[in-house]
N, C-alpha and C positions, 0 to 999 in steps of 0.2 A: 504493500500500500504506500509506503514511504517513497518507493521508487517512482511510482506514478505521480505522486505529488511533486517529486523532484523534477521530473520531466515537464510537468505543467508550469512550474515556476521558472524553469529554464527557458521555455518557450515565451512566457510572459515577459521575461527580462529582455530577450532578443527582440520581441515585438515593440516594446517600449523604447528600446535603443534605436531601432529603425524609425520609429515615429519621431523621436527627437532629431535624428539626422535629417529627416524630411523637413521638419519645421525650420531647422537652421538654414537649409538650402532655399526654402521658399522665402524666408526672411531676407536672405542675401539677394535673391532675384528682385524682390520688391524694393529693397533699398536701391539697387542699381537702376531699376525702372524709375523710381521716384527722382533720383538725382538727374537722370538724363531727360525725362519727359514731363515732369510735373512743374507747373508754375502757378503761383497764386495761393492765397490763403485757403480757399475752399478745397482745392485739390490736395494740398498738403495736410489739411485737417482730416480728410477722408483717409488718406494714406496712413496718417498717424493712428487713427482708430483701427485700421486693419492691422498695423504692426502691433498694437496693444493686444488685439485678439490673438495674433500669432504667438505673442509672448505668453499669454495665458495657456494656450495649447501646449507650448513648450514646457511650462511649469507642471501641467498635468502629466505629461509624458515623463518628466523627471521624477515626479512623485510615484508614478506607477513603477518605474524602474527601481527606485529606492526600496519600495515595498517588496518587490520580487527579490532584490539583492539581499535584503534582511532575512527573508524567508529561506533563501538558499544558504545563507550563512548558518542559520539554525539547523536546517536539515543536513547540511554538509558535516556538521559536528556529529550528528546522530548516525549518518551513513559513512562516516570516515572518508569524506571526499574533500580534497583541498586543491585539486588540479584546476578547478573551474575559475579560481580567483585571478589567475593570470590572464584570462580572456575577458571576464566581466568584472572590471574594477569598480570600486566605489566612485560614484559620479557626483561631483560637487556642482552647485549651480554655476560657479565661475567657469566650469569646463564647457558649458553650453553657449558658445559664442562662435562667431565667424572665424574662419581660418586667418583672414587678414588681421583680425584683432589679436590673435595668438602670436602672429609674426611680429606685430608692432610692440608687443610687450604688455 
């Protein structure tokens, strides 16, 4: 039974991580579109609202991943599994940013 729960939480963690990656990519594309194409207060306000909504989706994805990671940590102790932690590391909110932001520091 614990093995099935392990597999479910592992799948949940991978799904949440993919969701976070997708949200970061969408955010990057929207920022690029905004910089190149939008002018005026109204258009920028709408883009800002969309970015805020994307940020909320990213926060939800992070919370889902954190719950799955915590469950895997507890189950890993019971099942004597430690090899998974090199692939699914603890994810901090500061890790969820654009690649350009990471390169700039």
